[in-house]
C-alpha positions, 0 to 999 in steps of 0.5 A: 535504490533510494526507496529501498533504503527509505531515503525517499519515503512517499508523502503521507497525510498526518493521519494515514495507514501504511500497509506494506507487502513484500510480494504478490502473495502478500498483496493478495493477503492485504485485500480483506484488511483493506476492505475492513479499513475502507468499511470501518475508517473510510476517511483515513487514506491508505498507503500501500507499498510493496518490495517487488515490481510485480507486487507493486503492479498487483497492488495498483491493479487491486487497489486503484483508489489508494496510493500505491508506491514502491 
């Protein structure tokens, strides 16, 4: 509940990109965007969040090299 209310936001570096998806479908839609960031800005870390537990699980599977949080 604290994460959903943004009371416990994940730590991030000063320069990073935060991508949020509501569910599994939106996580899937992030793939081309993530690949573009990896290609164009490989030094900038990505933080990927999702609203649903299945979305988080899918994001962890699809983007293991990036930080994925609820």
